[in-house]
Each structure stands twice: as structure tokens, then as C-alpha cells.
C-alpha positions as MATLAB code, in Angstrom:
seq = 'XXXXXXXXXXXXXXXXXXXXXXXXXXXXXXXXXXXXXXXXXXXXXXXXXXXXXXXXXXXXXXXXXXXXXXXXXXXXXXXXXXXXXXXXXXXXXXXXXXXXXXXXXXXXXXXXXXXXXXXXXXXXXXXXXXXXXXXXXXXXXXXXXXXXXXXXXXXXXXXXXXXXXXXXXXXXXXXXXXXXXXXXXXXXXXXX';
ca = [
      45.760   45.979   63.179;
      43.892   49.275   63.410;
      44.032   52.208   61.041;
      45.606   55.394   62.335;
      43.055   58.148   62.690;
      44.118   61.577   61.370;
      44.488   64.181   64.084;
      41.823   66.822   64.287;
      43.071   70.304   63.317;
      42.851   71.510   66.930;
      44.987   68.570   68.141;
      47.933   69.105   65.786;
      51.256   69.442   67.573;
      52.780   72.926   67.440;
      55.848   73.217   65.248;
      59.160   74.066   66.900;
      60.152   77.753   66.828;
      62.789   79.033   64.422;
      65.184   81.885   65.048;
      65.995   84.463   62.383;
      68.935   86.781   63.066;
      69.143   89.982   61.023;
      72.588   91.589   61.545;
      72.825   95.399   61.542;
      74.691   95.547   58.167;
      71.952   93.453   56.515;
      69.223   95.655   58.026;
      71.058   98.797   56.872;
      71.435   97.405   53.348;
      67.748   96.399   53.233;
      66.567   99.809   54.421;
      68.975  101.632   52.066;
      67.587   99.688   49.101;
      64.096  101.216   49.616;
      65.316  104.828   49.880;
      64.288  107.568   49.356;
      61.382  106.891   51.681;
      58.705  109.463   52.578;
      57.944  109.858   56.290;
      54.230  109.908   56.946;
      53.280  112.680   59.322;
      50.108  114.443   60.234;
      49.878  117.907   58.787;
      49.741  120.254   61.727;
      48.830  123.887   61.984;
      52.481  124.634   62.729;
      54.283  122.630   59.976;
      53.488  121.515   56.454;
      55.618  119.840   53.805;
      57.068  116.559   52.568;
      59.767  114.859   54.668;
      61.939  112.116   53.146;
      64.678  109.802   54.409;
      67.373  110.220   51.732;
      70.245  108.078   52.999;
      71.499  105.934   55.875;
      75.200  106.218   56.676;
      75.317  103.922   59.724;
      73.088  101.611   61.745;
      73.852   99.963   65.098;
      71.706   97.796   67.354;
      72.032   97.268   71.105;
      70.015   97.198   74.312;
      66.588   97.273   72.659;
      67.561  100.277   70.535;
      68.388  100.739   66.860;
      70.509  103.858   66.183;
      70.477  105.184   62.626;
      72.555  108.048   61.212;
      71.520  109.501   57.907;
      70.151  112.415   55.991;
      66.599  113.715   55.790;
      65.169  116.361   53.533;
      62.062  118.463   53.605;
      60.369  119.889   50.514;
      57.703  122.569   50.248;
      58.194  123.229   53.950;
      56.160  125.974   55.573;
      55.942  126.988   59.200;
      53.176  128.997   60.826;
      54.186  131.363   63.566;
      52.513  133.959   65.693;
      54.156  137.354   66.073;
      52.235  139.601   68.416;
      48.612  139.048   67.439;
      49.489  138.287   63.814;
      49.724  134.807   62.338;
      52.357  134.547   59.628;
      53.408  131.740   57.309;
      57.135  131.348   56.725;
      58.074  129.485   53.540;
      61.193  127.449   54.235;
      61.336  125.695   50.851;
      63.762  122.773   50.776;
      65.787  121.761   53.833;
      68.443  119.082   54.274;
      69.321  117.801   57.720;
      71.843  115.161   58.814;
      70.258  113.387   61.783;
      70.652  110.595   64.262;
      67.537  108.636   65.142;
      67.317  106.292   68.137;
      64.450  103.826   67.716;
      63.429  101.960   70.866;
      62.044   98.538   69.944;
      59.739   96.451   72.109;
      57.567   93.459   71.232;
      54.166   92.884   72.840;
      53.723   89.119   72.385;
      50.183   89.025   73.785;
      48.929   91.533   71.202;
      51.360   90.469   68.438;
      52.486   94.088   67.989;
      55.953   95.568   67.500;
      56.266   98.896   69.342;
      58.678  101.435   67.822;
      59.518  104.807   69.389;
      61.838  107.061   67.332;
      63.755  109.999   68.809;
      65.549  112.389   66.431;
      68.545  114.616   67.024;
      70.730  116.694   64.753;
      74.017  115.049   63.769;
      77.156  116.870   64.958;
      78.197  119.692   62.652;
      75.170  119.339   60.426;
      72.441  121.664   59.317;
      71.759  125.352   59.576;
      69.472  127.398   61.781;
      66.665  127.082   59.224;
      66.823  123.294   59.682;
      65.516  123.740   63.242;
      62.009  123.753   61.725;
      62.542  120.304   60.212;
      64.049  119.006   63.446;
      61.060  120.378   65.400;
      58.720  118.558   62.996;
      60.692  115.330   63.463;
      60.522  115.702   67.230;
      56.741  115.764   66.903;
      57.078  112.262   65.387;
      58.772  110.993   68.574;
      55.868  108.914   69.759;
      55.179  105.196   69.969;
      54.090  103.474   66.755;
      52.352  100.081   66.718;
      53.219   97.659   63.901;
      50.839   94.648   63.805;
      52.626   91.337   63.134;
      49.792   88.829   62.901;
      50.918   87.416   59.536;
      54.679   87.647   59.325;
      56.194   86.214   56.139;
      53.178   84.216   54.927;
      54.097   81.556   52.349;
      51.623   79.773   50.102;
      52.392   76.669   48.039;
      50.712   73.871   46.168;
      51.086   70.199   47.165;
      49.055   68.048   44.799;
      45.584   69.534   44.673;
      45.941   71.187   48.086;
      47.046   74.740   48.748;
      49.271   74.872   51.816;
      49.710   78.134   53.702;
      52.532   78.686   56.159;
      52.667   81.760   58.319;
      55.079   82.664   61.071;
      53.733   83.528   64.524;
      56.129   85.918   66.301;
      57.104   84.720   69.768;
      59.829   87.254   70.566;
      61.676   90.095   68.816;
      64.776   91.663   70.317;
      67.308   94.310   69.308;
      70.660   93.367   70.857;
      74.256   92.463   70.041;
      74.173   94.463   66.755;
      71.314   92.369   65.351;
      67.535   92.045   65.409;
      66.595   88.527   66.541;
      63.165   87.159   65.649;
      61.874   83.980   67.293;
      59.008   82.660   65.172;
      56.787   79.590   65.225;
      55.637   78.213   61.858;
      51.867   77.694   61.684;
      50.734   75.532   58.774;
      47.265   75.244   57.330;
      45.639   73.558   54.365;
      43.048   74.895   51.967;
      40.932   72.619   49.737;
];
């Protein structure tokens, strides 16, 4: 009878993937619980001020896109304009704008990065002409953002005298059928 040799760390079998489904209502509730949420934006020569997501009234998911309806506000908003050869600064103060935002979602598995591209539009019947400045600022945010996902949901626990760390390696992330579906592979490790 021979003793079984422990497998070397590089020879461990990979754990089977797990699927996590986040329905649109759960995502909306999760996002609503962290509001109000400031929107980070680069201060430009044209616009300055604080922009905040105040509320989310609806959220749907389909075809790689998350569509969110809600309300944004801008505080201490100023806009620089050029009239003739004169530069002027227009103080807009506080603005409130109901908006719809379509967020295209794509996952780059090779780089372990979630790619998000928001596109804003004014909600029907909402806002005034002065809100055009806030909408123009939001349109400047319509670019692709990269969200690194190298350590999704890391868990650490103690088994005896060993610290065990479990992280989830993203394999696929999709936005379809009114849910975000995450396919993840658990990766376990042990620390002395």
C-alpha cells in the first residue's frame, strides 16, 4: 500500500464554474440603496459643478444593455461660453434633470475587464432649457469605462490554523433577459 502524494499547487483541478443571476429588480434595489451617488467627471473648461444620481425609477436589461430611468441633479453648476471675442461664465446654480441612461455592457474575458458605455438622454416631458447644460455635461461622459474584475467577491476564512482565501474568476458576464448573468469560477488558495 502506498501513501497518496498531495498534488502540487499547479496540478490542482480547476473548480467547476458557478452562475450568479442578478435580476433587474434586485439590481435596481441594490443601486437605489447607495443613492445619492456622485458622478465622477473631469472638470472641463466648459462645465464645472457637482453631478449626482438622486433616484432610479426603473431599470431594464436586454441585449447587452441596461436601461435606467431616474433623476440627476447638478449643484454649483457653471458654464463657460464665448460670445464674440469675450469669454463669459454663466452660473446655472442647481439643476434637476429626469434622464434615461442606456449602458452598453461587454466583458473582455482575456483582460478580466467589464466595459461599460453610458449614453444619456432627457426623459420625456422633463427638464427646462437651462437643464441642457447638465445634459451636455452628461453627454461628455458617454465614453467607454473599464472596470477591472481580477478579484470579484474575495472571501477569506479560517480552517484550523490555515487561512483559506476564495476568489471568483469571471468567465463571462452578460446583460440579457432582464438580468445580469455572471459565470464565475471559484479559485481557492491557502495561506500559512
